[in-house]
C-alpha positions as CSV (number, residue, x, y, z in Angstrom):
1,M,-61.1,30.5,18.2
2,T,-64.0,29.0,20.7
3,K,-67.2,28.2,19.3
4,K,-70.2,28.1,20.3
5,H,-71.2,24.6,20.5
6,K,-68.1,23.8,21.6
7,G,-68.1,21.9,24.8
8,R,-71.4,21.4,24.9
9,S,-72.9,18.1,26.6
10,G,-74.3,16.0,24.0
11,I,-77.8,17.5,23.6
12,V,-78.7,18.7,20.4
13,Y,-81.9,20.3,20.5
14,S,-84.6,20.7,23.8
15,T,-88.6,21.4,23.5
16,D,-88.2,22.8,27.9
17,P,-88.3,26.5,27.1
18,G,-86.2,26.7,30.2
19,Y,-83.4,24.5,29.3
20,E,-79.6,25.9,29.2
21,Y,-76.7,24.1,27.4
22,D,-74.3,22.7,30.2
23,Y,-71.0,24.1,28.4
24,E,-67.9,21.8,29.7
25,K,-66.0,23.8,32.3
26,D,-62.1,24.4,31.0
27,N,-61.0,21.7,33.5
28,M,-57.6,23.6,33.7
29,E,-54.8,21.2,35.4
30,E,-53.7,22.7,38.6
31,T,-49.8,22.3,38.1
32,P,-48.1,20.8,41.1
33,E,-44.8,22.8,42.3
34,P,-41.7,22.0,41.5
35,G,-40.4,19.8,44.0
36,K,-43.1,17.6,43.3
37,Q,-42.9,17.0,40.3
38,D,-40.6,13.9,38.9
39,L,-39.0,14.7,35.5
40,R,-37.4,11.9,33.4
41,V,-34.8,13.4,30.7
42,S,-33.4,11.3,28.4
43,I,-31.7,11.5,24.6
44,D,-34.0,10.7,21.5
45,R,-32.9,9.8,18.1
46,K,-36.0,7.4,16.7
47,G,-38.2,8.9,13.9
48,R,-36.0,11.9,13.7
49,K,-34.2,11.4,10.5
50,G,-31.0,10.6,13.0
51,K,-30.9,14.1,14.5
52,T,-30.5,14.0,18.1
53,V,-32.9,15.5,20.7
54,T,-33.4,15.7,24.5
55,L,-36.9,14.8,25.7
56,V,-38.0,15.8,29.4
57,T,-41.2,13.6,30.6
58,G,-43.2,13.4,33.2
59,F,-44.5,16.8,33.8
60,K,-48.1,16.9,35.5
61,G,-50.2,20.5,34.8
62,N,-51.4,22.5,32.3
63,E,-50.1,22.9,28.6
64,D,-49.4,26.7,29.4
65,D,-46.9,25.8,32.3
66,L,-45.5,23.3,30.4
67,S,-44.9,25.8,27.1
68,E,-43.5,28.4,29.9
69,L,-40.5,25.8,31.1
70,A,-39.9,24.8,27.6
71,K,-39.3,28.2,26.6
72,T,-36.5,29.0,29.4
73,L,-34.8,25.7,28.9
74,K,-34.5,26.3,24.7
75,S,-33.4,30.1,25.8
76,R,-31.0,28.6,28.2
77,C,-29.7,26.1,26.0
78,G,-29.6,28.5,23.3
79,T,-31.5,26.2,21.0
80,G,-34.5,25.6,19.5
81,G,-37.6,22.7,20.4
82,S,-41.2,22.1,21.3
83,A,-43.6,21.4,23.9
84,K,-46.4,19.8,22.4
85,D,-48.0,15.7,24.1
86,M,-47.1,16.6,27.4
87,Q,-43.4,16.1,26.9
88,I,-40.5,18.9,26.3
89,I,-38.3,18.2,22.6
90,I,-35.1,20.8,22.8
91,Q,-33.1,20.0,19.6
92,G,-29.3,18.5,20.6
93,D,-27.7,16.9,22.7
94,F,-28.4,18.9,26.2
95,C,-29.0,16.3,28.5
96,D,-26.8,17.0,31.4
97,K,-27.4,20.9,31.2
98,V,-31.2,20.4,30.7
99,I,-30.1,18.7,34.1
100,D,-28.8,21.4,36.0
101,I,-30.9,23.7,34.9
102,L,-33.8,22.0,35.8
103,K,-32.6,21.0,39.5
104,R,-31.5,25.0,40.0
105,E,-35.4,25.6,38.7
106,G,-36.4,23.1,42.0
107,Y,-37.9,20.1,39.9
108,K,-36.8,16.5,40.9
109,V,-35.2,15.1,37.7
110,K,-33.5,11.8,36.9
111,R,-31.8,10.9,33.8
112,S,-33.2,8.1,31.8
113,G,-32.1,6.1,29.0
114,G,-28.5,5.0,28.3
């Protein structure tokens, strides 16, 4: 999955015999604790052929923690979904249930939209 040239700082070739490539460090964003997260839960149908989904937005942190939270929500709601673009998509109208689950996990949660 990782390529040798991925993450180089833009240098293609150097005549300096002692030069070493500066690889960009994998900047894993530190995920704040749940009490410092401010999440928004809403219902969405746009661009989904009329299917209703529950969106959780406002998550700050790395993709692994987002995926782990999405997995927890999906299993507790008993439905499918995904985590991408720093938002969690749960299939179906589970807005109230998702809010309850997130509050029990210690997150600050508000319902957004109508």
